[in-house]
C-alpha positions in Angstrom: 114.6 68.3 74.9 117.7 68.8 77.1 117.5 72.0 79.1 120.5 74.3 78.8 122.7 74.5 81.9 124.4 77.5 83.3 128.2 77.2 83.0 130.6 78.7 85.4 134.2 79.3 84.5 137.0 77.6 86.4 138.3 81.1 87.3 134.9 82.2 88.7 134.8 79.0 90.9 138.4 79.5 92.0 138.0 82.9 93.5 135.7 84.2 96.2 134.7 87.9 96.2 133.5 89.7 99.3 132.2 93.2 99.8 132.6 95.4 102.8 129.0 96.6 103.4 130.2 98.9 106.2 133.1 100.8 104.6 132.9 103.7 107.0 133.6 101.6 110.1 134.7 98.2 111.2 134.8 96.0 108.0 131.7 93.8 107.5 132.7 91.4 104.8 129.8 89.7 103.0 130.1 87.2 100.1 129.1 88.4 96.7 126.7 85.7 95.4 125.6 84.9 91.9 129.0 85.2 90.2 128.8 83.5 86.8 132.0 84.9 85.2 135.0 86.6 86.8 138.1 88.2 85.2 140.6 89.9 87.5 142.7 92.4 85.6 146.1 94.1 86.4 147.8 96.4 83.9 151.1 98.1 84.5 151.4 101.6 83.1 154.6 102.0 81.0 156.2 105.0 79.5 159.1 105.3 77.0 162.4 105.7 78.8 165.0 105.6 76.1 168.3 107.4 76.4 171.0 108.1 73.8 173.1 105.2 75.2 170.4 102.7 74.4 171.3 103.2 70.7 167.7 103.3 69.6 166.6 100.2 71.4 163.3 100.4 73.1 163.3 101.0 76.9 160.3 101.6 79.2 159.7 102.6 82.8 156.8 101.3 84.9 155.1 104.4 86.3 152.0 103.0 87.8 149.3 100.3 87.4 145.6 99.7 87.2 143.5 96.8 88.5 139.9 95.8 88.2 137.4 92.9 88.4 135.1 92.2 85.5 132.1 90.1 86.6 128.9 88.7 85.2 126.3 88.4 88.0 123.0 86.5 88.2 120.7 89.2 89.7 119.4 87.6 92.9 116.7 88.2 95.4 117.2 88.0 99.2 115.8 85.5 101.7 112.3 86.9 101.3 112.3 86.2 97.5 111.4 89.8 96.7 114.0 92.2 98.1 117.1 92.1 96.0 120.3 90.5 97.5 121.8 93.1 99.9 125.4 92.7 98.7 124.5 93.0 95.0 122.3 96.0 95.9 125.1 97.6 97.8 127.2 97.6 94.6 124.3 98.8 92.4 123.7 101.8 94.7 127.4 102.6 94.7 127.3 102.6 90.8 124.7 105.4 90.9 126.7 107.7 93.3 127.2 111.3 92.2 130.9 111.5 93.2 133.9 109.2 93.7 133.8 109.6 97.5 130.3 108.2 98.0 130.6 105.8 95.1 133.8 104.0 96.3 133.3 100.4 97.3 135.6 98.2 99.3 136.2 94.6 98.1 138.5 91.7 98.5 139.0 88.6 96.4 141.0 85.5 97.2 141.6 81.9 96.2 139.1 79.6 97.8 141.7 77.0 98.4 143.3 79.2 101.1 146.8 78.9 99.6 146.6 81.1 96.6 146.6 84.9 96.1 144.4 87.3 98.0 143.9 91.0 97.4 142.0 94.0 99.0 141.2 97.2 97.3 138.8 100.1 96.8 137.0 100.7 93.6 134.3 102.5 91.6 131.4 100.4 90.2 130.0 100.0 86.7 126.6 98.2 86.8 125.0 97.4 83.5 121.9 95.1 83.3 122.2 92.8 80.3 118.6 93.0 79.3 117.0 90.5 76.9 114.3 87.9 77.4 116.2 85.3 79.3 117.9 85.3 82.7 118.3 88.5 84.8 122.1 89.0 84.5 124.2 92.1 85.1 127.7 93.0 83.8 129.7 94.6 86.6 133.1 96.2 86.4 135.0 97.1 89.6 137.5 99.8 88.7 140.4 100.0 91.1 140.9 103.3 93.0 144.5 103.3 94.2 146.6 100.3 94.7 145.4 96.8 95.3 146.9 95.4 98.6 148.1 91.8 99.2 146.4 90.3 102.3 146.4 87.1 104.2 144.0 84.7 102.5 140.9 84.6 104.6 140.6 80.9 103.8 144.0 80.1 105.2 142.4 79.0 108.5 140.5 75.7 108.5 137.8 77.1 110.7 134.3 77.7 109.2 133.2 81.3 109.2 129.6 82.6 109.7 129.3 85.9 107.8 125.6 86.5 107.8 122.2 85.2 109.0 118.8 85.7 107.3 116.6 86.3 109.1 118.6 87.5 112.1 115.9 86.5 114.6 112.8 84.4 115.3 110.3 83.3 117.8 111.1 81.5 121.1 109.2 78.4 120.0 111.8 77.8 117.3 111.0 76.6 113.8 112.5 79.6 112.0 114.1 78.7 108.6 117.5 80.4 108.8 120.0 81.0 105.9 123.6 80.8 107.3 126.1 82.4 104.9 129.8 82.2 105.2 132.5 79.8 104.0 134.2 76.5 104.7 130.8 74.8 105.5 131.5 71.6 103.6 131.3 68.6 105.9 129.5 70.5 108.7 128.7 68.2 111.6 126.8 70.5 113.8 124.9 73.9 113.9 124.0 75.3 117.3 121.9 78.3 118.5 123.3 79.4 121.8 124.7 75.9 122.5 121.5 74.1 121.5 121.6 72.0 118.4 119.5 73.2 115.4 116.3 71.2 114.9 117.8 70.3 111.5 120.2 71.7 109.0 121.3 71.1 105.5 124.7 72.0 103.9 123.7 73.5 100.5 127.2 74.5 99.5 130.5 75.5 101.0 129.0 79.0 101.6 125.4 78.2 102.6 123.7 76.2 105.3 119.9 76.1 105.8 119.0 75.4 109.4 115.8 75.3 111.6 116.1 77.2 114.8 115.4 75.2 118.1 113.3 76.6 120.9 115.1 79.0 123.2 114.2 81.6 125.8 114.1 85.3 124.7 117.5 86.9 124.1 120.4 87.1 121.7 122.4 83.9 121.0 125.4 82.9 118.8 124.9 80.6 115.8 128.0 78.5 115.5 128.9 75.9 112.8 131.2 73.0 113.5 133.1 71.1 110.8 136.1 68.7 110.8 138.2 71.8 110.8 136.8 73.2 114.0 134.0 75.5 115.2 133.4 79.0 113.8 134.6 81.9 116.0 132.0 84.0 117.8 131.4 87.3 115.9 128.7 89.9 115.7 127.6 88.4 112.3 126.4 85.2 114.0 124.0 86.9 116.5 120.4 85.5 116.4 117.7 87.3 118.5 114.9 85.2 120.1 111.8 87.3 120.8 
């Protein structure tokens, strides 16, 4: 019997969604994984604005707007296979906050091509597990708080971006299996740990590389990815600690 496959809408594939997991300080953007369905919404608020001189014809004024993101997520575990994915868990915790201040999440979404639209906004989170006997999926609605803001598309640059490592450290003998999360990894030609080539690496998708750490002396090093577009910039997100 043919096994059913999970379908992903063209819109869900077109847009990337990232969550700021450090909204109280310098933004720490992490990719939201497991998106199966995605529907961005934007609704202008209109009120009647007729005057006598309109002779009964309808006229409206735009007095505001509302935006949101409606998502279906495949509930995922983290690198250890047990702990739930940290970015998804960040949104779930926000959905249970007792007030709007602590429950507000910071998100951005943008066209993966780097040439389309890109937006940033703060929102409140609805998190509703779908239940049932099948896959573990969750219906999530991000309800805009205030205006959405047009931003420069993060994918406009051709450089790859390392957004997160899991785990963030390993032994000096090397051999640690490391998940490298980010974007624009397609066609990667090299992965280095402090200038030393990874023992091996595999490009799983445009946002995920699996690498084996090489042997290094104790200390913190930068994990950089090189593609035909160039080498990822050095940021705090690419730090790997040998101990």
